N, C-alpha and C positions, 0 to 999 in steps of 0.2 A: 330254325324256329325263331321267332320274337319272344321277347317274354310277354307281349298283350298277346299272342297265340298261343303261349302257355298257359295264360293266367285261364283263358277263357275255355280252355280246353277242360283244366281242372276245376273250374265253375261248373261246367255242364256234366262233367262226370259225376260232382256233388249231387248236383239236381236230379241224374238220373236215379242216384240209388238213394236220395231223398223220397223221391214219388214213388219206389217198389213199396218201401215202409207204410204201413196204414197210420195216421195222425193219431188214431185213439187203439189200443190191441184190443184185439176181442174179449169180451168177459163172458164168465160162464152164465150160463142162465140163471136168474133168482128163484129159490125154490116158492114154491107156493105159498102165501101166508095160511097160518093155520086158522081156524073158523073160529073167533074170537063170540068169547060166550057173551049172553046177552045183560048188558047192563044196566042197574038199575039207575035212577036217577040221584039214589043215596051213595050207592057203590061209586060213581062217576065223582061226587061231590067230595066222598074220602080219599078216590085218588090224587084228585087236585089239591087238596089240603097237603097229602105227603108228599107230593112233589114241591110241592112252594114252602114247604114246612111249616103250615100254619096248624098252630095247634089247638085253637077254641077256646083257650082260657084267656086269653090274653085279646080284648076288642078294641085297645086304643083308647076307651073311655067314649066309643062312639055309640051310642043307643037312645 
């Protein structure tokens, strides 16, 4: 058997092994999200301020 034939056989075996495996492993189903409590505009604004670190005391002189 020539080197070329051996290489082609080895490549074919690699392709066959690779094709048998899924590209992305199966994942567990995502849990259902908990029902969100109704947010008021003020609670959403408070959450935004907390996320971005805005305290409300520093307006930057923009009034």
